[in-house]
C-alpha positions as CSV (number, residue, x, y, z in Angstrom):
1,X,3.6,-43.7,50.9
2,X,1.6,-43.1,47.7
3,X,0.5,-45.5,45.0
4,X,2.4,-48.4,43.6
5,X,2.3,-49.0,39.9
6,X,1.2,-52.4,38.6
7,X,1.8,-51.6,34.9
8,X,3.9,-54.6,34.2
9,X,1.3,-57.1,35.7
10,X,-2.0,-55.4,35.0
11,X,-1.8,-52.5,32.5
12,X,-3.4,-49.3,33.8
13,X,-3.6,-50.6,37.4
14,X,-2.3,-48.9,40.6
15,X,-2.5,-50.1,44.2
16,X,-3.8,-47.4,46.5
17,X,-1.5,-47.7,49.6
18,X,-3.7,-45.5,51.8
19,X,-5.7,-48.5,53.2
20,X,-2.5,-50.4,53.9
21,X,-0.9,-47.3,55.5
22,X,-4.0,-47.0,57.8
23,X,-3.7,-50.6,58.9
24,X,0.0,-50.4,59.6
25,X,-0.2,-47.0,61.3
26,X,-3.8,-46.5,62.4
27,X,-5.2,-43.3,63.7
28,X,-5.7,-43.0,67.5
29,X,-9.2,-44.1,68.6
30,X,-11.7,-41.4,69.1
31,X,-12.8,-41.3,72.8
32,X,-16.4,-42.3,73.4
33,X,-18.6,-39.7,75.2
34,X,-20.3,-41.1,78.2
35,X,-24.1,-41.1,77.7
36,X,-26.5,-40.5,80.5
37,X,-30.2,-40.4,79.9
38,X,-32.6,-39.4,82.7
39,X,-36.1,-40.7,82.4
40,X,-38.3,-37.5,82.4
41,X,-41.1,-39.3,84.3
42,X,-39.4,-41.3,87.1
43,X,-35.8,-39.8,86.8
44,X,-34.1,-43.3,86.5
45,X,-30.7,-43.0,84.8
46,X,-29.7,-45.0,81.7
47,X,-26.4,-45.4,80.0
48,X,-27.7,-46.2,76.5
49,X,-30.7,-45.2,74.4
50,X,-32.0,-48.7,73.9
51,X,-32.3,-49.5,77.6
52,X,-34.1,-46.2,78.2
53,X,-36.5,-46.8,75.3
54,X,-37.3,-50.3,76.7
55,X,-37.9,-48.9,80.1
56,X,-40.1,-46.0,78.9
57,X,-42.2,-48.3,76.7
58,X,-42.6,-51.0,79.4
59,X,-43.1,-48.8,82.4
60,X,-44.6,-45.5,81.3
61,X,-46.2,-45.8,77.9
62,X,-49.8,-47.1,77.5
63,X,-51.5,-47.4,74.1
64,X,-55.2,-48.1,73.9
65,X,-57.7,-48.3,71.0
66,X,-61.1,-46.8,71.2
67,X,-63.4,-46.5,68.2
68,X,-60.4,-46.9,65.8
69,X,-58.6,-44.1,67.6
70,X,-55.2,-44.8,69.0
71,X,-54.7,-43.1,72.4
72,X,-51.2,-42.8,74.0
73,X,-50.9,-42.0,77.7
74,X,-47.9,-41.7,79.9
75,X,-48.1,-43.4,83.3
76,X,-46.1,-42.1,86.3
């Protein structure tokens, strides 16, 4: 459609019609790719990263402090 001049109301102004065009005639939605994450320790399957991270931290990750040294171990 292009731009619409607003010279007689606001000198030097133009309305960019591209946003209005996208609202009236939107692009087709981009299909979402199915996500599958297998836990490398227990092989449980997760459909989103957040659920996998919660599982891994709660079930498999152990953090301990000895003499100001942080130690991370993975429990099976």
